C-alpha positions in Angstrom: -0.1 -0.1 -0.1 1.4 3.6 -0.9 1.7 6.2 1.7 -1.3 8.0 0.1 -3.7 5.3 0.6 -2.6 4.8 4.4 -2.9 8.4 5.0 -6.5 8.6 3.4 -7.5 5.4 5.7 -6.2 7.2 8.4 -8.7 10.3 8.0 -11.2 8.4 7.3 -11.1 6.4 10.6 -11.0 10.0 12.4 -13.6 11.5 10.8 -16.0 8.4 11.7 -14.6 8.9 15.4 -15.6 12.9 15.4 -19.1 12.1 14.1 -19.7 9.5 16.5 -18.4 11.9 19.3 -20.6 14.7 18.0 -24.0 12.8 17.7 -23.2 11.4 21.4 -22.9 15.1 22.7 -26.1 16.1 20.9 -27.9 13.1 22.2 -26.6 14.4 26.1 -27.8 17.8 25.4 -31.4 16.8 24.3 -31.9 14.5 27.0 -30.5 17.1 29.9 -33.3 19.6 28.6 -35.9 17.2 28.5 -38.5 17.0 31.4 -39.4 13.4 32.6 -42.5 12.5 34.1 -42.5 13.5 38.1 -42.9 11.3 40.8 -43.1 11.6 44.7 -40.5 9.5 46.3 -40.8 8.6 49.9 -38.8 10.5 52.3 -34.9 9.0 53.1 -35.2 6.6 50.2 -32.3 6.3 47.7 -35.0 6.9 44.8 -35.9 10.6 46.5 -31.9 10.9 47.1 -31.4 10.5 43.3 -34.5 12.2 42.0 -33.2 15.5 43.9 -29.6 15.2 42.3 -31.2 14.7 38.9 -33.4 17.9 39.4 -30.7 19.7 40.9 -28.5 19.0 37.7 -31.3 19.8 35.6 -32.1 23.2 37.4 -30.0 25.5 35.0 -31.5 24.6 32.0 -35.2 24.6 33.5 -34.6 28.1 34.9 -33.0 29.5 31.9 -36.5 28.0 29.7 -38.5 29.6 32.9 -36.8 32.7 32.4 -37.7 32.9 28.5 -41.1 31.9 29.0 -41.8 34.8 31.7 -40.2 37.4 29.0 -42.2 36.4 26.5 -45.7 36.2 28.3 -45.6 37.6 31.4 -44.0 41.0 33.1 -40.3 41.5 32.2 -37.5 40.8 34.8 -35.4 43.8 36.0 -33.0 43.0 33.0 -35.2 43.0 30.6 -37.0 46.0 32.0 -33.7 47.7 32.2 -33.1 47.5 28.4 -36.7 48.4 27.9 -35.9 52.1 29.6 -32.5 52.1 28.0 -32.0 55.4 25.9 -32.5 54.4 22.2 -34.3 51.1 23.0 -37.3 50.1 20.5 -40.6 49.8 21.6 -42.8 47.2 19.6 -46.7 46.7 19.4 -49.0 44.8 16.8 -48.4 47.6 14.0 -45.7 49.6 14.6 -42.2 50.2 16.0 -41.4 53.1 17.8 -38.2 54.6 19.5 -37.8 56.0 23.1 -35.5 58.8 23.6 -34.5 60.8 26.7 -34.9 64.3 27.1 -31.4 65.0 26.3 -31.4 62.9 23.2 -34.2 65.1 22.2 -32.6 68.2 22.7 -29.3 66.6 21.2 -31.4 65.7 17.6 -32.9 69.3 18.1 -36.6 67.3 17.9 -39.3 69.5 17.2 -42.9 68.8 16.6 -46.2 70.1 14.9 -49.7 69.1 15.3 -51.1 67.7 12.1 -54.6 69.9 11.4 -57.5 70.1 9.2 -56.9 73.6 6.8 -57.5 74.6 3.3 -54.7 73.6 1.3 -54.0 76.2 -1.7 -53.1 75.0 -5.3 -50.2 76.0 -6.7 -47.6 76.2 -9.3 -43.6 76.2 -8.8 -41.6 78.0 -10.8 -37.7 78.6 -10.4 -36.7 82.2 -10.7 -33.8 84.9 -10.3 -33.9 88.2 -8.1 -33.8 91.2 -10.5 -34.1 95.0 -10.0 -37.2 96.6 -11.1 -36.4 98.1 -14.4 -38.4 101.2 -13.2 -36.2 101.7 -10.4 -32.7 101.9 -11.8 -30.9 105.0 -12.8 -27.5 105.6 -14.6 -25.3 108.4 -13.6 -23.8 110.1 -16.6 -22.0 113.5 -17.6 -23.1 115.1 -20.4 -19.6 116.5 -21.1 -16.3 115.1 -21.4 -14.0 116.3 -18.2 -12.0 115.0 -15.4 -13.4 113.5 -12.1 -12.1 115.8 -9.3 -14.3 114.7 -6.3 -16.1 111.6 -5.3 -18.7 112.1 -2.5 -20.4 108.9 -1.9 -18.8 105.2 -1.9 -20.1 101.7 -3.5 -22.9 100.5 -1.6 -24.0 104.0 0.0 -27.5 105.1 0.2 -28.5 108.1 -1.4 -31.5 110.3 -1.9 -32.6 112.2 -4.9 -30.7 115.2 -5.5 -27.9 114.1 -3.5 -24.3 115.2 -4.3 -22.3 112.4 -6.0 -19.3 113.6 -8.1 -17.7 116.8 -9.1 -16.6 116.9 -12.7 -14.2 119.7 -14.1 -14.9 120.4 -17.8 -13.5 122.9 -20.3 -16.7 123.0 -22.4 -18.6 123.9 -19.5 -16.1 126.7 -18.6 -16.3 128.0 -21.9 -20.3 128.1 -21.9 -20.0 130.0 -18.5 -17.2 132.5 -19.6 -19.6 133.2 -22.5 -22.2 133.7 -20.1 -20.5 135.9 -17.7 -19.2 138.3 -20.8 -22.8 138.6 -22.0 -24.0 139.3 -18.6 -21.0 142.2 -18.6 -22.4 143.6 -21.9 -25.9 143.4 -21.0 -24.9 145.7 -18.1 -23.2 148.2 -20.1 -25.9 148.2 -22.6 -28.4 149.2 -19.7 -26.2 151.9 -19.2 -26.0 153.3 -22.4 -29.9 152.8 -22.7 -30.5 154.8 -19.8 -28.2 157.6 -21.0 -29.7 157.8 -24.8 -33.3 157.8 -23.2 -32.3 160.9 -21.2 -30.6 162.6 -24.0 -33.3 161.9 -26.1 -35.4 163.6 -24.1 -33.7 166.6 -24.5 -33.4 166.2 -28.2 -29.4 165.9 -28.0 -29.4 162.5 -29.2 -31.5 161.1 -32.3 -34.0 158.5 -31.7 -32.4 156.0 -34.5 -29.3 156.0 -31.6 -31.8 155.1 -29.0 -33.5 152.0 -31.2 -29.8 150.5 -32.2 -29.2 150.4 -28.4 -32.5 148.6 -27.7 -31.9 146.3 -30.6 -28.8 145.4 -28.9 -29.9 144.8 -25.5 -32.4 142.4 -26.9 -29.5 140.5 -28.9 -27.5 140.1 -25.6 -30.9 139.1 -23.9 -31.5 136.3 -26.4 -27.7 135.2 -26.2 -28.0 134.9 -22.2 -31.1 133.1 -22.8 -29.4 130.6 -25.4 -26.3 130.2 -23.4 -28.7 129.5 -20.2 -30.4 126.6 -22.1 -27.0 125.4 -23.2 -26.0 124.9 -19.8 -28.7 123.5 -18.6 -28.3 121.0 -21.1 -24.9 120.0 -20.1 -26.2 119.0 -16.9 -25.7 122.5 -14.7 -28.5 122.9 -12.3 -30.5 126.5 -12.2 -29.1 127.4 -9.0 -25.8 127.0 -10.0 -26.1 129.1 -13.5 -28.1 131.6 -11.5 -25.0 131.7 -9.4 -22.7 132.2 -12.2 -24.8 135.0 -13.3 -24.7 136.8 -10.0 -20.9 136.1 -9.1 -19.3 135.9 -12.4 -17.4 132.7 -11.6 -17.0 129.2 -13.2 -18.2 126.4 -11.5 -17.4 122.6 -11.8 -20.2 120.3 -12.9 -21.9 118.4 -9.8 -23.9 115.3 -10.6 -26.9 114.9 -8.5 -28.5 111.4 -7.5 -31.4 111.1 -10.3 -33.3 108.6 -8.0 -33.1 107.4 -4.1 -31.5 103.9 -3.6 -28.2 102.4 -3.4 -25.2 103.1 -5.3 -24.8 99.5 -6.9 -21.9 99.9 -9.6 -19.6 102.8 -9.5 -17.0 102.9 -12.3 -15.0 106.3 -11.6 -11.9 106.6 -9.8 -10.7 110.4 -9.1 -8.6 111.9 -11.8 -10.0 109.7 -14.3 -11.0 111.4 -17.8 -14.6 110.9 -19.1 -16.6 110.9 -22.0 -20.2 112.4 -22.6 -23.1 109.3 -21.7 -20.5 107.1 -19.9 -22.1 105.4 -17.0 -20.6 106.7 -14.0 -22.6 104.9 -11.3 -25.4 102.9 -11.0 -28.3 103.3 -8.5 -31.0 100.8 -7.6 -34.2 101.2 -5.6 -34.3 98.1 -4.1 -37.6 98.8 -1.9 -39.3 96.6 -4.9 -37.8 93.9 -6.6 -38.5 91.7 -9.5 -37.9 87.8 -9.7 -38.3 86.6 -13.3 -39.0 83.1 -13.8 -40.4 80.9 -16.5 -43.4 78.7 -17.3 -43.9 76.1 -20.1 -46.7 76.7 -22.9 -49.1 73.9 -20.8 -49.2 76.3 -17.5 -49.8 79.8 -19.4 -53.4 79.4 -19.6 -53.4 79.2 -15.5 -51.3 82.5 -15.0 -53.1 86.3 -15.3 -51.9 89.5 -14.2 -52.0 90.9 -10.5 -52.2 86.9 -9.3 -50.7 86.5 -5.9 -47.2 84.6 -5.5 -45.0 83.5 -2.6 -41.4 83.7 -3.1 -38.8 81.7 -1.2 -34.9 82.4 -1.6 -32.5 79.6 -1.3 -30.2 81.6 0.6 -33.0 82.4 2.9 -35.5 79.6 2.9 -37.1 80.6 6.5 -38.1 83.6 4.7 -41.5 84.0 2.8 -42.1 87.0 0.7 -45.3 88.1 -1.0 -45.9 89.8 -4.2 -48.1 89.9 -7.7 -47.3 88.8 -11.4 -46.7 92.3 -12.8 -45.5 90.7 -16.5 -46.5 87.7 -18.8 -44.1 87.8 -21.5 -45.4 88.5 -25.1 -43.0 85.9 -26.6 -42.2 82.6 -26.4 -38.0 81.6 -25.8 -37.2 79.6 -28.9 -34.3 77.4 -27.3 -36.5 76.5 -24.1 -40.0 76.9 -25.2 -40.8 78.8 -22.4 -42.5 82.1 -21.5 -40.8 84.6 -18.9 -42.9 85.3 -16.0 -42.2 88.7 -13.6 -43.2 88.8 -10.0 -43.1 92.3 -8.2 -41.7 91.5 -4.7 -41.6 93.9 -2.0 -38.0 93.6 -0.4 -38.6 93.0 3.1 -35.2 93.9 5.4 -33.3 94.2 2.1 -33.1 90.3 1.7 -33.9 90.3 -1.7 -30.5 90.7 -3.7 -29.7 90.7 -7.5 -29.1 87.4 -9.1 -30.3 85.2 -6.4 -32.3 82.3 -7.1 -35.7 81.9 -5.8 -38.5 79.6 -5.8 -42.0 81.4 -6.9 -45.1 79.8 -6.0 -47.8 80.9 -7.9 -51.2 80.8 -6.2 -54.0 79.4 -8.3 -56.6 78.9 -5.9 -57.7 77.0 -2.6 -58.8 73.2 -2.6 -61.0 71.6 -0.1 -60.2 71.5 3.5 -57.9 68.4 4.4 -55.6 67.1 7.0 -52.3 68.6 6.2 -48.8 68.5 7.6 -45.5 70.6 6.9 -43.6 69.5 3.8 -40.5 69.2 6.0 -41.9 66.3 8.3 -41.9 64.0 5.3 -39.3 61.4 4.8 -39.1 59.5 1.8 -37.1 56.3 1.8 -37.7 52.8 1.3 -40.0 53.2 -1.3 -42.4 54.9 1.0 -43.5 58.6 2.3 -43.9 58.5 6.2 -43.5 60.8 9.3 -42.9 60.5 12.8 -45.3 60.5 15.2 -45.3 61.2 19.1 -47.1 58.9 20.7 -47.1 57.7 24.9 -43.6 58.9 24.8 -42.2 57.1 21.8 -41.8 58.0 18.3 -43.6 56.0 16.0 -43.1 55.7 12.0 -46.4 56.3 10.2 -46.5 55.6 6.9 -48.7 58.1 4.4 -51.1 58.2 1.8 -50.5 61.8 0.1 -52.8 63.8 -1.7 -52.0 67.6 -2.7 -49.1 69.3 -1.8 -47.4 73.0 -2.3 -44.7 74.9 -0.3 -46.6 75.0 2.9 -48.6 72.0 3.6 -48.9 68.4 2.3 -52.0 66.7 2.2 -52.4 63.3 3.9 -55.2 61.0 2.7 -54.2 58.1 5.2 -52.0 57.2 7.9 -52.8 60.2 10.4 -55.4 61.7 12.1 -55.9 65.1 13.7 -53.9 66.1 16.6 -51.1 64.0 16.0 -47.8 65.4 16.6 -45.3 64.9 13.7 -41.6 65.6 14.0 -40.5 68.3 11.5 -37.0 69.3 13.0 -34.8 66.6 13.5 -36.7 63.7 12.1 -34.0 62.6 9.7 -31.7 62.2 12.5 -34.2 60.1 14.4 -34.8 58.3 11.2 -31.1 57.4 11.5 -31.4 56.4 15.1 -34.5 54.5 14.8 -32.8 52.2 12.0 -29.7 52.0 14.3 -32.1 50.7 17.1 -33.6 48.2 14.5 -30.3 46.5 13.7 -29.7 48.3 10.6 -31.9 48.9 7.1 -32.0 51.5 4.4 -29.5 54.2 4.6 -30.4 57.9 5.4 -31.8 59.2 2.3 -30.6 62.5 0.6 -32.9 65.4 1.3 -35.1 66.4 -1.7 -37.1 69.5 -2.5 
């Protein structure tokens, strides 16, 4: 026989011995755990002594069986009761699985609840939009003459009132017109003196009437020239009070650019000493008390919208703030690439939170539906192919699967799964769901939050 054959026979004999040993152990364990029929032995007999010894040997197994039966059918033991009262333990009943949390755990999770109530739920349409300044509340500061910036009176972001002094511009063209006006004023004074003297001489017959008429024509020409120069300075941007000062004080002045409207300086394109050209945008001022939220709708929604329709606006930057407004424009043309129609909503800028180019969600209110049982949208959790909430009942947080109806930005209609007065978890519900899964021993991962 070869070495390989001997080794195989040896392994076979060992395997047979191992199977016999395992079978004997199983039989012994089963025999120890089984209770035989009890008899009442006589006192002092050997059978009584042997029965007592057998009972003492089987007592550990019997005690374990009794404890398991009591934990299942009767009151829990001290250890079981302690496990149930432990923080994060799972409380079970026939239909639901809940989780109990201590007050400290509730505070750490930031749990907050709201009551499910019967209320009218509105029919809304959601649009995505961008905040824009109102086109009727924006003004550009420009100069009508070329020149050099010699002074800047307001910084970027400053709040100004209409007529506030913004910039000083030194302009050769403006100074030339002012000098012409000063010279015309000087000629007018001289002409008026000569005219008064000529009138007296004509009355005495010393000077002919023709000379008086010549001086009167000269006076009218100077007055016309002064009027033309005054109009020219007005067109160049010089205020009437500045023109009057030039005529009275016979001194040139710089061009002071005033604020055309009240608002915020949102753009400033000048620095000291910069040479500017006419009509170049030097500053932009926007009145941000009312802003426009520009959204887009598809053709199938266009028939539901109308002017002056109420809207609610929620900013991604301030999700807890709600702004009220109305539709002010429904675009007259369809954007060809997207096949959408622009929609503008005028919104009052409460506390100045609406800023240009912020993303926003516009909820157009089409009307109210029936009164229904509702909960806040943030109470819903979408996971495991279902939508559910956590309800506070009897000191435990119970998962309640829901059947959902209509929904909007404020409330979600609940068709099945809750009753009026149930307190649903709104804040900290996702953290509670993670703890609920951990207490159950695993499960679905925490879902990502959706709009």
